[in-house]
C-alpha positions in Angstrom: 0.8 -30.7 -27.2 0.6 -32.9 -30.3 -2.2 -30.7 -31.7 -0.2 -27.6 -31.1 2.9 -29.2 -32.8 0.6 -30.1 -35.7 -0.6 -26.5 -36.0 3.0 -25.2 -35.9 3.8 -27.6 -38.7 0.8 -26.5 -40.8 1.9 -22.9 -40.4 5.5 -23.7 -41.4 4.1 -25.5 -44.5 1.9 -22.5 -45.4 4.9 -20.2 -45.2 7.3 -22.5 -47.0 9.1 -20.4 -49.7 8.9 -23.2 -52.3 5.7 -25.2 -51.7 3.7 -22.9 -49.4 0.6 -20.9 -50.1 1.3 -17.8 -52.2 -1.1 -15.6 -50.1 0.4 -16.8 -46.8 3.9 -16.3 -48.0 3.2 -12.8 -49.0 1.9 -11.6 -45.6 3.8 -9.6 -43.0 3.0 -8.3 -39.5 1.2 -5.2 -40.7 -1.0 -7.1 -43.1 -1.9 -9.8 -40.6 -2.6 -7.4 -37.7 -6.1 -6.4 -38.9 -7.1 -10.0 -39.0 -5.8 -10.5 -35.5 -8.0 -7.7 -34.3 -11.0 -9.0 -36.2 -10.6 -12.5 -34.7 -10.4 -11.0 -31.2 -13.6 -9.2 -31.8 -15.2 -12.4 -33.1 -14.2 -14.1 -29.9 -15.9 -11.3 -27.9 -19.0 -11.5 -30.1 -19.3 -15.3 -29.5 -19.1 -14.6 -25.7 -21.8 -11.9 -25.9 -24.1 -14.3 -27.7 -23.2 -17.1 -25.3 -22.5 -19.3 -28.3 -20.0 -21.9 -27.1 -19.7 -23.7 -30.4 -18.7 -20.5 -32.1 -16.5 -19.5 -29.2 -14.5 -22.8 -29.7 -14.1 -22.0 -33.4 -13.2 -18.4 -32.9 -10.6 -19.2 -30.2 -9.0 -21.5 -32.7 -8.9 -18.7 -35.2 -7.3 -16.4 -32.7 -4.7 -19.0 -31.7 -3.8 -19.3 -35.4 -3.1 -15.6 -35.4 -0.7 -16.0 -32.6 1.0 -18.9 -34.4 1.1 -16.8 -37.6 2.9 -13.8 -35.9 5.3 -16.2 -34.1 6.2 -17.9 -37.3 7.0 -14.7 -39.1 9.1 -13.6 -36.1 11.0 -16.9 -36.2 11.7 -16.5 -39.9 13.3 -13.1 -39.2 15.3 -14.5 -36.3 13.5 -12.6 -33.5 11.7 -15.2 -31.4 9.8 -18.5 -31.7 6.4 -19.7 -30.6 8.1 -21.5 -27.7 9.5 -18.1 -26.5 6.0 -16.6 -26.6 4.7 -19.5 -24.4 7.8 -19.3 -22.1 7.3 -15.5 -21.7 3.6 -15.7 -20.7 4.3 -18.6 -18.4 6.9 -16.5 -16.6 4.6 -13.5 -16.5 1.7 -15.4 -15.0 3.9 -16.9 -12.3 5.4 -13.5 -11.5 2.1 -11.7 -11.3 0.3 -14.3 -9.2 2.6 -14.7 -6.1 -0.5 -15.4 -4.0 -1.1 -18.5 -6.1 2.4 -19.7 -6.9 4.5 -18.0 -4.2 2.4 -18.2 -1.0 1.9 -14.5 -0.6 -1.7 -13.7 0.7 -4.1 -11.4 -1.2 -7.4 -10.1 0.3 -9.7 -10.2 -2.7 -10.0 -9.7 -6.5 -9.8 -5.9 -6.1 -6.6 -6.2 -4.1 -5.2 -8.5 -6.8 -6.0 -6.0 -9.5 -4.1 -3.3 -7.6 -1.1 -5.8 -7.2 -1.3 -6.6 -10.9 -1.1 -2.9 -11.9 1.8 -2.4 -9.5 3.7 -5.3 -11.0 3.0 -4.0 -14.5 4.4 -0.6 -13.5 7.5 -2.2 -12.1 8.0 -4.1 -15.4 7.6 -0.8 -17.3 10.2 0.9 -15.2 12.6 -2.0 -15.7 12.2 -1.7 -19.4 12.8 2.1 -19.3 15.8 2.3 -17.0 13.8 2.9 -13.9 11.7 5.6 -15.5 8.0 5.2 -16.2 5.0 7.5 -16.1 1.7 6.3 -14.5 -0.1 6.2 -17.9 2.8 5.1 -20.0 2.2 2.0 -22.2 -1.6 2.3 -22.5 -2.0 0.9 -26.0 -2.8 3.6 -28.6 -4.6 1.1 -30.8 -7.2 0.2 -28.1 -10.8 1.2 -28.9 -11.3 4.7 -27.5 -13.7 3.7 -24.7 -11.5 1.0 -23.4 -8.4 3.1 -23.6 -10.2 5.9 -21.7 -11.1 3.4 -19.0 -7.5 2.2 -18.8 -6.1 5.7 -18.6 -8.5 6.5 -15.8 -7.7 3.3 -13.9 -4.0 4.0 -14.1 -4.5 7.5 -12.8 -6.7 6.2 -10.0 -3.8 4.0 -8.7 -2.0 7.2 -7.5 -5.2 8.8 -6.1 -6.1 10.9 -9.0 -9.8 10.0 -9.1 -13.3 11.0 -8.1 -14.4 9.9 -4.6 -17.6 8.1 -5.7 -20.0 7.6 -8.6 -22.2 10.5 -7.3 -19.5 13.0 -7.9 -18.9 11.7 -11.4 -22.6 12.0 -12.1 -22.5 15.6 -11.1 -19.5 16.1 -13.4 -21.5 14.4 -16.2 -24.4 16.9 -15.7 -21.8 19.7 -15.8 -20.4 18.4 -19.1 -23.9 18.2 -20.6 -24.3 21.9 -19.8 -21.0 22.7 -21.4 -22.0 20.8 -24.6 -25.3 22.6 -24.6 -23.5 25.9 -24.5 -21.1 24.8 -27.3 -24.2 23.9 -29.4 -25.4 27.4 -29.1 -22.1 28.9 -30.1 -22.8 29.5 -33.7 -21.8 26.1 -35.0 -18.3 26.0 -33.5 -17.5 22.4 -34.4 -14.1 22.4 -32.7 -15.8 23.4 -29.4 -18.6 20.9 -29.9 -16.1 18.1 -30.7 -14.1 18.9 -27.6 -17.1 19.0 -25.3 -18.5 15.8 -26.8 -15.2 14.2 -26.0 -15.3 15.4 -22.4 -18.8 14.1 -22.1 -17.9 10.6 -23.4 -14.8 10.5 -21.2 -16.9 11.3 -18.2 -19.4 8.6 -19.1 -16.6 6.2 -19.1 -15.5 7.4 -15.7 -19.0 6.9 -14.4 -19.0 3.3 -15.8 -15.7 2.6 -14.1 -17.0 3.8 -10.8 -20.0 1.6 -11.2 -17.7 -1.3 -12.0 -19.1 -1.5 -15.5 -17.0 -2.2 -18.6 -17.9 0.8 -20.8 -17.0 -1.0 -24.1 -19.2 -4.0 -23.1 -22.0 -1.7 -22.1 -22.0 0.1 -25.4 -21.9 -3.2 -27.3 -25.0 -4.3 -25.4 -26.7 -1.0 -26.3 -25.8 -1.6 -29.9 -27.3 -5.0 -29.8 -30.5 -3.7 -28.2 -30.8 -0.9 -30.8 -30.3 -3.4 -33.7 -33.0 -5.8 -32.3 -35.5 -2.9 -31.9 -34.8 -1.4 -35.3 -35.1 -4.7 -37.0 -38.5 -5.1 -35.3 -39.5 -1.8 -36.9 -38.3 -3.0 -40.3 -40.1 -6.3 -40.0 -43.3 -4.7 -38.8 -43.3 -2.3 -41.7 -42.3 -5.1 -44.2 -45.5 -7.0 -43.1 -47.4 -4.0 -44.5 -45.2 -4.0 -47.7 -43.5 -0.8 -46.5 -40.0 0.2 -45.4 -38.8 2.7 -42.8 -38.3 5.2 -45.6 -42.1 5.1 -46.2 -43.0 5.6 -42.5 -43.2 8.8 -40.5 -41.1 9.3 -37.4 -44.2 9.0 -35.3 -45.0 5.6 -36.7 -41.5 4.4 -36.1 -41.6 5.7 -32.6 -44.7 3.7 -31.9 -43.1 0.6 -33.2 -40.0 1.3 -31.2 -42.1 1.4 -28.0 -43.8 -1.8 -29.1 -40.4 -3.4 -29.5 -39.5 -2.3 -25.9 -42.7 -3.8 -24.5 -42.2 -7.0 -26.5 -38.7 -7.4 -25.0 -39.8 -6.3 -21.6 -37.1 -3.7 -21.3 -36.8 0.1 -21.0 
């Protein structure tokens, strides 16, 4: 804990009204929040790249964000870093009775259900016994991840498709509805609504296949980037750019990139 105490002392010094850093002293929760999100994404990026050295660094940056928010809260008299640690300790003990309380649990899926039940009980306790199934799903989550959480919550009370095949049928239906919207004389409101339904159903299919939709899309983004850079590099070797090439030429290079990586 000496290292943590040192980090807390550094944060206190940075925020010191007299001798601290002018930039750090000027910050508040709303101005630091974007950096917190950015650091969380950088942690996820290091994991995607399996870069353990970067992961160690990015986890430190994310920890500093926690320390930052806790320090500002302490200055305002709300809570301290110790309260943050005490709270998460209590929560982990409470939500893992099979580890710390001797209560049996069948498998990871059963534990996930138990976790959601306990979260629901906590929400009801915070709201005088009243809590909707989908209450408390963070509005600031990326849309794909929030969709998956909303669907998972609804599934806990049986509002769900029976299997992935049924969701796939619904996906085909949504494609048809989007196609009809496209032929509807440029009705952008209808197109946007049907596009949203299609994406929401894609997330539902991913959930039934036990695939994280957000992670799957990040992987697709990485794949697209690698293949498009191959196109750029191949054209650059001819002293050309994509703007100088035809779509047919770029398509051929795209297929070459797929063969080179051995993927579809």
